[in-house]
PDB file of N, CA, C and O in Angstrom:
ATOM      1  N   UNK A   1      47.798  56.304 -24.171  1.00  0.00           N
ATOM      2  CA  UNK A   1      45.548  55.755 -24.009  1.00  0.00           C
ATOM      3  C   UNK A   1      45.428  55.394 -25.376  1.00  0.00           C
ATOM      4  O   UNK A   1      45.430  55.905 -26.496  1.00  0.00           O
ATOM      5  N   UNK A   2      45.320  54.258 -24.790  1.00  0.00           N
ATOM      6  CA  UNK A   2      43.897  52.560 -25.880  1.00  0.00           C
ATOM      7  C   UNK A   2      43.140  53.683 -26.180  1.00  0.00           C
ATOM      8  O   UNK A   2      43.088  54.842 -25.767  1.00  0.00           O
ATOM      9  N   UNK A   3      42.351  52.764 -27.331  1.00  0.00           N
ATOM     10  CA  UNK A   3      41.241  53.729 -27.963  1.00  0.00           C
ATOM     11  C   UNK A   3      40.008  53.316 -26.951  1.00  0.00           C
ATOM     12  O   UNK A   3      38.952  53.948 -26.936  1.00  0.00           O
ATOM     13  N   UNK A   4      40.219  52.396 -26.267  1.00  0.00           N
ATOM     14  CA  UNK A   4      38.579  52.375 -24.993  1.00  0.00           C
ATOM     15  C   UNK A   4      38.998  53.496 -23.780  1.00  0.00           C
ATOM     16  O   UNK A   4      38.286  53.774 -22.815  1.00  0.00           O
ATOM     17  N   UNK A   5      39.844  53.854 -23.970  1.00  0.00           N
ATOM     18  CA  UNK A   5      40.308  54.879 -22.196  1.00  0.00           C
ATOM     19  C   UNK A   5      39.794  56.407 -23.131  1.00  0.00           C
ATOM     20  O   UNK A   5      39.167  57.304 -22.567  1.00  0.00           O
ATOM     21  N   UNK A   6      40.199  56.475 -24.636  1.00  0.00           N
ATOM     22  CA  UNK A   6      40.366  57.513 -24.850  1.00  0.00           C
ATOM     23  C   UNK A   6      38.505  57.761 -25.342  1.00  0.00           C
ATOM     24  O   UNK A   6      38.167  58.857 -25.789  1.00  0.00           O
ATOM     25  N   UNK A   7      37.921  57.121 -25.252  1.00  0.00           N
ATOM     26  CA  UNK A   7      37.006  56.896 -25.662  1.00  0.00           C
ATOM     27  C   UNK A   7      36.072  57.018 -24.263  1.00  0.00           C
ATOM     28  O   UNK A   7      34.948  57.520 -24.256  1.00  0.00           O
ATOM     29  N   UNK A   8      36.719  56.490 -23.140  1.00  0.00           N
ATOM     30  CA  UNK A   8      35.217  56.515 -22.361  1.00  0.00           C
ATOM     31  C   UNK A   8      36.257  58.056 -22.065  1.00  0.00           C
ATOM     32  O   UNK A   8      35.690  59.053 -22.512  1.00  0.00           O
ATOM     33  N   UNK A   9      37.236  58.267 -21.593  1.00  0.00           N
ATOM     34  CA  UNK A   9      37.130  60.030 -21.403  1.00  0.00           C
ATOM     35  C   UNK A   9      36.811  61.436 -21.884  1.00  0.00           C
ATOM     36  O   UNK A   9      36.834  62.552 -21.365  1.00  0.00           O
ATOM     37  N   UNK A  10      36.476  60.902 -23.186  1.00  0.00           N
ATOM     38  CA  UNK A  10      36.030  61.808 -23.771  1.00  0.00           C
ATOM     39  C   UNK A  10      34.352  61.577 -23.224  1.00  0.00           C
ATOM     40  O   UNK A  10      33.961  62.469 -22.470  1.00  0.00           O
ATOM     41  N   UNK A  11      33.643  60.795 -23.447  1.00  0.00           N
ATOM     42  CA  UNK A  11      32.235  60.532 -22.986  1.00  0.00           C
ATOM     43  C   UNK A  11      32.606  61.560 -21.231  1.00  0.00           C
ATOM     44  O   UNK A  11      32.271  62.732 -21.055  1.00  0.00           O
ATOM     45  N   UNK A  12      33.543  60.440 -19.915  1.00  0.00           N
ATOM     46  CA  UNK A  12      33.154  61.194 -19.752  1.00  0.00           C
ATOM     47  C   UNK A  12      33.487  63.120 -19.460  1.00  0.00           C
ATOM     48  O   UNK A  12      32.554  63.841 -19.107  1.00  0.00           O
ATOM     49  N   UNK A  13      34.006  63.326 -19.541  1.00  0.00           N
ATOM     50  CA  UNK A  13      34.267  64.870 -20.288  1.00  0.00           C
ATOM     51  C   UNK A  13      33.348  65.316 -20.836  1.00  0.00           C
ATOM     52  O   UNK A  13      33.657  66.505 -20.918  1.00  0.00           O
ATOM     53  N   UNK A  14      32.441  65.208 -21.268  1.00  0.00           N
ATOM     54  CA  UNK A  14      30.781  65.432 -22.501  1.00  0.00           C
ATOM     55  C   UNK A  14      30.194  65.348 -20.719  1.00  0.00           C
ATOM     56  O   UNK A  14      30.181  66.370 -20.033  1.00  0.00           O
ATOM     57  N   UNK A  15      29.844  64.297 -20.292  1.00  0.00           N
ATOM     58  CA  UNK A  15      28.821  64.310 -19.309  1.00  0.00           C
ATOM     59  C   UNK A  15      28.757  64.790 -17.596  1.00  0.00           C
ATOM     60  O   UNK A  15      27.978  64.942 -16.656  1.00  0.00           O
ATOM     61  N   UNK A  16      30.297  64.900 -18.020  1.00  0.00           N
ATOM     62  CA  UNK A  16      30.025  65.978 -16.497  1.00  0.00           C
ATOM     63  C   UNK A  16      30.476  67.641 -16.578  1.00  0.00           C
ATOM     64  O   UNK A  16      30.786  68.439 -15.693  1.00  0.00           O
ATOM     65  N   UNK A  17      30.341  67.790 -18.298  1.00  0.00           N
ATOM     66  CA  UNK A  17      30.008  69.651 -18.613  1.00  0.00           C
ATOM     67  C   UNK A  17      31.114  70.563 -19.077  1.00  0.00           C
ATOM     68  O   UNK A  17      31.066  71.745 -19.417  1.00  0.00           O
ATOM     69  N   UNK A  18      32.296  69.573 -18.995  1.00  0.00           N
ATOM     70  CA  UNK A  18      33.853  70.114 -18.498  1.00  0.00           C
ATOM     71  C   UNK A  18      34.062  71.222 -20.057  1.00  0.00           C
ATOM     72  O   UNK A  18      35.020  71.981 -20.208  1.00  0.00           O
ATOM     73  N   UNK A  19      32.644  71.007 -21.305  1.00  0.00           N
ATOM     74  CA  UNK A  19      33.381  71.731 -22.425  1.00  0.00           C
ATOM     75  C   UNK A  19      32.606  72.768 -22.337  1.00  0.00           C
ATOM     76  O   UNK A  19      32.896  73.918 -22.664  1.00  0.00           O
ATOM     77  N   UNK A  20      30.712  72.040 -21.496  1.00  0.00           N
ATOM     78  CA  UNK A  20      29.994  73.841 -22.432  1.00  0.00           C
ATOM     79  C   UNK A  20      30.379  74.748 -21.985  1.00  0.00           C
ATOM     80  O   UNK A  20      31.302  74.661 -21.175  1.00  0.00           O
ATOM     81  N   UNK A  21      29.916  75.797 -22.275  1.00  0.00           N
ATOM     82  CA  UNK A  21      30.507  77.153 -22.627  1.00  0.00           C
ATOM     83  C   UNK A  21      31.737  77.529 -22.757  1.00  0.00           C
ATOM     84  O   UNK A  21      32.046  78.691 -22.499  1.00  0.00           O
ATOM     85  N   UNK A  22      32.989  76.281 -23.334  1.00  0.00           N
ATOM     86  CA  UNK A  22      34.174  76.306 -23.348  1.00  0.00           C
ATOM     87  C   UNK A  22      34.791  76.196 -24.720  1.00  0.00           C
ATOM     88  O   UNK A  22      34.328  75.240 -25.343  1.00  0.00           O
ATOM     89  N   UNK A  23      35.897  77.044 -25.518  1.00  0.00           N
ATOM     90  CA  UNK A  23      36.199  76.161 -26.130  1.00  0.00           C
ATOM     91  C   UNK A  23      37.066  74.880 -26.399  1.00  0.00           C
ATOM     92  O   UNK A  23      38.090  74.581 -25.786  1.00  0.00           O
ATOM     93  N   UNK A  24      36.943  74.732 -26.615  1.00  0.00           N
ATOM     94  CA  UNK A  24      38.002  73.432 -27.516  1.00  0.00           C
ATOM     95  C   UNK A  24      38.974  73.085 -28.143  1.00  0.00           C
ATOM     96  O   UNK A  24      38.856  73.452 -29.312  1.00  0.00           O
ATOM     97  N   UNK A  25      39.779  72.620 -27.981  1.00  0.00           N
ATOM     98  CA  UNK A  25      40.909  72.991 -28.926  1.00  0.00           C
ATOM     99  C   UNK A  25      41.363  71.696 -29.798  1.00  0.00           C
ATOM    100  O   UNK A  25      41.441  70.599 -29.245  1.00  0.00           O
ATOM    101  N   UNK A  26      41.650  71.851 -31.124  1.00  0.00           N
ATOM    102  CA  UNK A  26      41.395  71.533 -32.542  1.00  0.00           C
ATOM    103  C   UNK A  26      42.236  70.768 -33.023  1.00  0.00           C
ATOM    104  O   UNK A  26      43.156  71.299 -32.401  1.00  0.00           O
ATOM    105  N   UNK A  27      42.958  69.640 -33.830  1.00  0.00           N
ATOM    106  CA  UNK A  27      43.997  69.993 -34.789  1.00  0.00           C
ATOM    107  C   UNK A  27      42.921  69.659 -35.819  1.00  0.00           C
ATOM    108  O   UNK A  27      41.900  68.977 -35.732  1.00  0.00           O
ATOM    109  N   UNK A  28      43.714  70.666 -37.277  1.00  0.00           N
ATOM    110  CA  UNK A  28      43.128  70.598 -38.393  1.00  0.00           C
ATOM    111  C   UNK A  28      43.969  69.347 -39.197  1.00  0.00           C
ATOM    112  O   UNK A  28      45.182  69.367 -39.409  1.00  0.00           O
ATOM    113  N   UNK A  29      42.935  68.138 -39.634  1.00  0.00           N
ATOM    114  CA  UNK A  29      43.660  67.465 -40.688  1.00  0.00           C
ATOM    115  C   UNK A  29      44.826  68.397 -41.910  1.00  0.00           C
ATOM    116  O   UNK A  29      44.976  69.574 -41.580  1.00  0.00           O
ATOM    117  N   UNK A  30      45.466  68.047 -42.979  1.00  0.00           N
ATOM    118  CA  UNK A  30      46.000  68.391 -43.478  1.00  0.00           C
ATOM    119  C   UNK A  30      44.816  68.749 -44.831  1.00  0.00           C
ATOM    120  O   UNK A  30      44.825  69.781 -45.501  1.00  0.00           O
ATOM    121  N   UNK A  31      43.724  67.441 -45.003  1.00  0.00           N
ATOM    122  CA  UNK A  31      42.683  67.738 -46.339  1.00  0.00           C
ATOM    123  C   UNK A  31      42.333  69.187 -45.436  1.00  0.00           C
ATOM    124  O   UNK A  31      42.223  70.126 -46.224  1.00  0.00           O
ATOM    125  N   UNK A  32      42.153  69.565 -44.153  1.00  0.00           N
ATOM    126  CA  UNK A  32      40.911  70.416 -43.581  1.00  0.00           C
ATOM    127  C   UNK A  32      42.123  72.160 -43.923  1.00  0.00           C
ATOM    128  O   UNK A  32      41.971  73.370 -44.089  1.00  0.00           O
ATOM    129  N   UNK A  33      42.672  71.652 -43.887  1.00  0.00           N
ATOM    130  CA  UNK A  33      43.843  72.878 -44.139  1.00  0.00           C
ATOM    131  C   UNK A  33      43.599  73.202 -44.764  1.00  0.00           C
ATOM    132  O   UNK A  33      42.913  74.220 -44.675  1.00  0.00           O
ATOM    133  N   UNK A  34      44.068  72.409 -46.559  1.00  0.00           N
ATOM    134  CA  UNK A  34      43.583  72.418 -47.965  1.00  0.00           C
ATOM    135  C   UNK A  34      42.486  73.160 -48.611  1.00  0.00           C
ATOM    136  O   UNK A  34      42.534  73.883 -49.607  1.00  0.00           O
ATOM    137  N   UNK A  35      40.880  72.659 -47.404  1.00  0.00           N
ATOM    138  CA  UNK A  35      39.580  72.959 -48.282  1.00  0.00           C
ATOM    139  C   UNK A  35      39.557  73.905 -47.456  1.00  0.00           C
ATOM    140  O   UNK A  35      38.568  74.516 -47.860  1.00  0.00           O
ATOM    141  N   UNK A  36      40.159  74.809 -46.066  1.00  0.00           N
ATOM    142  CA  UNK A  36      38.954  75.691 -45.956  1.00  0.00           C
ATOM    143  C   UNK A  36      40.563  76.715 -46.003  1.00  0.00           C
ATOM    144  O   UNK A  36      40.395  77.479 -45.053  1.00  0.00           O
ATOM    145  N   UNK A  37      41.931  77.053 -46.620  1.00  0.00           N
ATOM    146  CA  UNK A  37      43.162  77.630 -46.606  1.00  0.00           C
ATOM    147  C   UNK A  37      43.459  78.144 -44.887  1.00  0.00           C
ATOM    148  O   UNK A  37      44.174  79.099 -44.582  1.00  0.00           O
ATOM    149  N   UNK A  38      42.960  77.541 -44.225  1.00  0.00           N
ATOM    150  CA  UNK A  38      43.848  77.399 -42.833  1.00  0.00           C
ATOM    151  C   UNK A  38      45.291  77.014 -42.747  1.00  0.00           C
ATOM    152  O   UNK A  38      45.481  75.845 -43.079  1.00  0.00           O
ATOM    153  N   UNK A  39      46.635  77.851 -42.299  1.00  0.00           N
ATOM    154  CA  UNK A  39      47.931  77.852 -42.331  1.00  0.00           C
ATOM    155  C   UNK A  39      48.114  77.510 -41.111  1.00  0.00           C
ATOM    156  O   UNK A  39      49.148  76.855 -40.985  1.00  0.00           O
ATOM    157  N   UNK A  40      47.183  77.781 -39.541  1.00  0.00           N
ATOM    158  CA  UNK A  40      47.319  77.034 -38.668  1.00  0.00           C
ATOM    159  C   UNK A  40      47.245  75.978 -37.775  1.00  0.00           C
ATOM    160  O   UNK A  40      46.353  76.275 -36.981  1.00  0.00           O
ATOM    161  N   UNK A  41      47.679  74.987 -37.512  1.00  0.00           N
ATOM    162  CA  UNK A  41      48.272  73.496 -37.615  1.00  0.00           C
ATOM    163  C   UNK A  41      46.277  73.525 -35.698  1.00  0.00           C
ATOM    164  O   UNK A  41      45.778  72.650 -34.990  1.00  0.00           O
ATOM    165  N   UNK A  42      46.132  74.477 -35.805  1.00  0.00           N
ATOM    166  CA  UNK A  42      45.182  74.087 -33.876  1.00  0.00           C
ATOM    167  C   UNK A  42      44.448  74.891 -34.387  1.00  0.00           C
ATOM    168  O   UNK A  42      44.761  75.402 -35.462  1.00  0.00           O
ATOM    169  N   UNK A  43      43.266  75.214 -33.736  1.00  0.00           N
ATOM    170  CA  UNK A  43      41.977  75.851 -33.241  1.00  0.00           C
ATOM    171  C   UNK A  43      41.502  75.654 -31.895  1.00  0.00           C
ATOM    172  O   UNK A  43      41.982  74.890 -31.058  1.00  0.00           O
ATOM    173  N   UNK A  44      40.202  76.659 -31.735  1.00  0.00           N
ATOM    174  CA  UNK A  44      39.868  76.995 -30.985  1.00  0.00           C
ATOM    175  C   UNK A  44      37.951  77.242 -31.322  1.00  0.00           C
ATOM    176  O   UNK A  44      37.446  78.217 -31.879  1.00  0.00           O
ATOM    177  N   UNK A  45      37.038  75.697 -30.628  1.00  0.00           N
ATOM    178  CA  UNK A  45      35.633  75.824 -30.864  1.00  0.00           C
ATOM    179  C   UNK A  45      34.913  75.635 -29.947  1.00  0.00           C
ATOM    180  O   UNK A  45      34.834  74.546 -29.378  1.00  0.00           O
ATOM    181  N   UNK A  46      34.105  76.890 -29.561  1.00  0.00           N
ATOM    182  CA  UNK A  46      33.112  76.105 -28.912  1.00  0.00           C
ATOM    183  C   UNK A  46      31.576  75.006 -29.262  1.00  0.00           C
ATOM    184  O   UNK A  46      30.361  75.168 -29.372  1.00  0.00           O
ATOM    185  N   UNK A  47      32.244  74.247 -29.311  1.00  0.00           N
ATOM    186  CA  UNK A  47      31.110  73.546 -29.569  1.00  0.00           C
ATOM    187  C   UNK A  47      29.737  73.305 -29.220  1.00  0.00           C
ATOM    188  O   UNK A  47      29.072  72.492 -29.861  1.00  0.00           O
ATOM    189  N   UNK A  48      29.221  74.003 -28.172  1.00  0.00           N
ATOM    190  CA  UNK A  48      27.844  74.388 -27.636  1.00  0.00           C
ATOM    191  C   UNK A  48      27.469  73.590 -26.786  1.00  0.00           C
ATOM    192  O   UNK A  48      26.332  73.647 -26.318  1.00  0.00           O
ATOM    193  N   UNK A  49      28.384  72.661 -26.413  1.00  0.00           N
ATOM    194  CA  UNK A  49      28.048  71.124 -25.501  1.00  0.00           C
ATOM    195  C   UNK A  49      27.225  72.042 -24.438  1.00  0.00           C
ATOM    196  O   UNK A  49      27.556  73.128 -23.960  1.00  0.00           O
ATOM    197  N   UNK A  50      25.962  71.216 -24.198  1.00  0.00           N
ATOM    198  CA  UNK A  50      25.309  71.558 -23.166  1.00  0.00           C
ATOM    199  C   UNK A  50      26.335  71.469 -21.602  1.00  0.00           C
ATOM    200  O   UNK A  50      27.367  70.819 -21.437  1.00  0.00           O
ATOM    201  N   UNK A  51      25.718  72.234 -20.755  1.00  0.00           N
ATOM    202  CA  UNK A  51      26.534  71.719 -19.133  1.00  0.00           C
ATOM    203  C   UNK A  51      25.256  70.414 -18.734  1.00  0.00           C
ATOM    204  O   UNK A  51      24.106  70.520 -19.160  1.00  0.00           O
ATOM    205  N   UNK A  52      25.612  69.494 -18.059  1.00  0.00           N
ATOM    206  CA  UNK A  52      25.142  68.719 -17.488  1.00  0.00           C
ATOM    207  C   UNK A  52      24.902  68.980 -16.341  1.00  0.00           C
ATOM    208  O   UNK A  52      25.551  69.825 -15.725  1.00  0.00           O
ATOM    209  N   UNK A  53      23.471  67.996 -15.586  1.00  0.00           N
ATOM    210  CA  UNK A  53      23.103  68.981 -14.264  1.00  0.00           C
ATOM    211  C   UNK A  53      24.629  67.654 -13.556  1.00  0.00           C
ATOM    212  O   UNK A  53      25.371  66.793 -14.030  1.00  0.00           O
ATOM    213  N   UNK A  54      24.342  68.296 -12.205  1.00  0.00           N
ATOM    214  CA  UNK A  54      24.631  66.653 -11.625  1.00  0.00           C
ATOM    215  C   UNK A  54      23.456  65.989 -10.970  1.00  0.00           C
ATOM    216  O   UNK A  54      23.453  64.758 -10.943  1.00  0.00           O
ATOM    217  N   UNK A  55      22.270  66.779 -10.338  1.00  0.00           N
ATOM    218  CA  UNK A  55      21.045  66.738  -9.618  1.00  0.00           C
ATOM    219  C   UNK A  55      19.604  66.712 -11.162  1.00  0.00           C
ATOM    220  O   UNK A  55      19.290  67.673 -11.865  1.00  0.00           O
ATOM    221  N   UNK A  56      19.464  66.357 -11.178  1.00  0.00           N
ATOM    222  CA  UNK A  56      18.039  66.614 -11.415  1.00  0.00           C
ATOM    223  C   UNK A  56      16.886  66.951 -11.151  1.00  0.00           C
ATOM    224  O   UNK A  56      16.137  66.533 -10.269  1.00  0.00           O
ATOM    225  N   UNK A  57      16.652  68.117 -12.319  1.00  0.00           N
ATOM    226  CA  UNK A  57      15.253  68.520 -11.230  1.00  0.00           C
ATOM    227  C   UNK A  57      14.184  68.750 -11.731  1.00  0.00           C
ATOM    228  O   UNK A  57      14.203  68.637 -12.956  1.00  0.00           O
ATOM    229  N   UNK A  58      12.968  69.110 -11.179  1.00  0.00           N
ATOM    230  CA  UNK A  58      11.966  68.877 -11.803  1.00  0.00           C
ATOM    231  C   UNK A  58      11.257  70.748 -12.620  1.00  0.00           C
ATOM    232  O   UNK A  58      12.316  71.357 -12.771  1.00  0.00           O
ATOM    233  N   UNK A  59      10.595  71.299 -12.901  1.00  0.00           N
ATOM    234  CA  UNK A  59      10.694  72.476 -14.202  1.00  0.00           C
ATOM    235  C   UNK A  59      10.129  73.452 -12.546  1.00  0.00           C
ATOM    236  O   UNK A  59      10.381  74.656 -12.510  1.00  0.00           O
ATOM    237  N   UNK A  60       9.777  73.130 -11.953  1.00  0.00           N
ATOM    238  CA  UNK A  60       9.330  73.996 -10.831  1.00  0.00           C
ATOM    239  C   UNK A  60      10.564  74.418  -9.588  1.00  0.00           C
ATOM    240  O   UNK A  60      10.603  75.075  -8.548  1.00  0.00           O
ATOM    241  N   UNK A  61      11.492  73.599 -10.420  1.00  0.00           N
ATOM    242  CA  UNK A  61      13.091  73.844  -9.529  1.00  0.00           C
ATOM    243  C   UNK A  61      13.058  72.809  -8.304  1.00  0.00           C
ATOM    244  O   UNK A  61      13.932  72.831  -7.437  1.00  0.00           O
ATOM    245  N   UNK A  62      12.250  72.121  -8.295  1.00  0.00           N
ATOM    246  CA  UNK A  62      12.814  71.417  -7.025  1.00  0.00           C
ATOM    247  C   UNK A  62      13.733  70.279  -7.459  1.00  0.00           C
ATOM    248  O   UNK A  62      14.148  70.023  -8.589  1.00  0.00           O
ATOM    249  N   UNK A  63      13.892  69.831  -6.624  1.00  0.00           N
ATOM    250  CA  UNK A  63      14.735  68.400  -6.871  1.00  0.00           C
ATOM    251  C   UNK A  63      14.265  67.314  -7.048  1.00  0.00           C
ATOM    252  O   UNK A  63      13.590  67.092  -6.044  1.00  0.00           O
ATOM    253  N   UNK A  64      14.179  66.199  -7.944  1.00  0.00           N
ATOM    254  CA  UNK A  64      13.518  65.195  -8.321  1.00  0.00           C
ATOM    255  C   UNK A  64      13.682  64.036  -7.672  1.00  0.00           C
ATOM    256  O   UNK A  64      14.389  63.199  -8.232  1.00  0.00           O
ATOM    257  N   UNK A  65      13.253  63.796  -6.730  1.00  0.00           N
ATOM    258  CA  UNK A  65      13.431  61.965  -5.309  1.00  0.00           C
ATOM    259  C   UNK A  65      12.323  61.745  -5.277  1.00  0.00           C
ATOM    260  O   UNK A  65      11.411  62.216  -5.956  1.00  0.00           O
ATOM    261  N   UNK A  66      12.309  60.408  -3.832  1.00  0.00           N
ATOM    262  CA  UNK A  66      11.319  60.221  -3.407  1.00  0.00           C
ATOM    263  C   UNK A  66      12.160  59.492  -2.343  1.00  0.00           C
ATOM    264  O   UNK A  66      13.384  59.363  -2.316  1.00  0.00           O
ATOM    265  N   UNK A  67      11.157  59.007  -1.399  1.00  0.00           N
ATOM    266  CA  UNK A  67      11.812  58.389   0.154  1.00  0.00           C
ATOM    267  C   UNK A  67      13.578  57.505   0.016  1.00  0.00           C
ATOM    268  O   UNK A  67      14.612  57.677   0.661  1.00  0.00           O
ATOM    269  N   UNK A  68      13.172  56.399  -1.330  1.00  0.00           N
ATOM    270  CA  UNK A  68      13.932  56.091  -1.564  1.00  0.00           C
ATOM    271  C   UNK A  68      15.021  56.006  -2.567  1.00  0.00           C
ATOM    272  O   UNK A  68      15.868  55.116  -2.642  1.00  0.00           O
ATOM    273  N   UNK A  69      14.826  57.565  -3.706  1.00  0.00           N
ATOM    274  CA  UNK A  69      16.152  57.700  -4.221  1.00  0.00           C
ATOM    275  C   UNK A  69      16.024  59.044  -4.859  1.00  0.00           C
ATOM    276  O   UNK A  69      14.971  59.428  -5.369  1.00  0.00           O
ATOM    277  N   UNK A  70      17.716  60.131  -4.792  1.00  0.00           N
ATOM    278  CA  UNK A  70      17.533  61.097  -5.785  1.00  0.00           C
ATOM    279  C   UNK A  70      18.066  60.486  -7.111  1.00  0.00           C
ATOM    280  O   UNK A  70      18.693  59.434  -7.243  1.00  0.00           O
ATOM    281  N   UNK A  71      17.641  61.469  -8.167  1.00  0.00           N
ATOM    282  CA  UNK A  71      18.336  60.891  -9.577  1.00  0.00           C
ATOM    283  C   UNK A  71      19.016  62.009  -9.664  1.00  0.00           C
ATOM    284  O   UNK A  71      18.676  63.146  -9.337  1.00  0.00           O
ATOM    285  N   UNK A  72      20.343  61.488 -10.286  1.00  0.00           N
ATOM    286  CA  UNK A  72      21.470  61.721 -10.089  1.00  0.00           C
ATOM    287  C   UNK A  72      22.078  61.818 -11.520  1.00  0.00           C
ATOM    288  O   UNK A  72      21.694  60.753 -12.003  1.00  0.00           O
ATOM    289  N   UNK A  73      22.793  62.447 -12.487  1.00  0.00           N
ATOM    290  CA  UNK A  73      23.088  62.527 -13.347  1.00  0.00           C
ATOM    291  C   UNK A  73      24.549  61.976 -12.450  1.00  0.00           C
ATOM    292  O   UNK A  73      24.856  62.590 -11.428  1.00  0.00           O
ATOM    293  N   UNK A  74      25.272  60.965 -12.851  1.00  0.00           N
ATOM    294  CA  UNK A  74      26.811  60.310 -12.614  1.00  0.00           C
ATOM    295  C   UNK A  74      27.340  59.433 -12.957  1.00  0.00           C
ATOM    296  O   UNK A  74      28.498  59.228 -12.591  1.00  0.00           O
TER     297      UNK A  74
END
């Protein structure tokens, strides 16, 4: 996977809310392992990414739409 595809995939995952409330795996760099005194190469962390709605709603819970469009988050 090239850089453009990797970046696109990461952004798509973010806006789909895939990592919302879920610990995401990551790898420590050698410098991080030295600075933090970590032995493991990998870790998990919930980065508190907000879940993304598929359909926008108003404050009263009603769907935001008109006769010509619906506001979707896709």
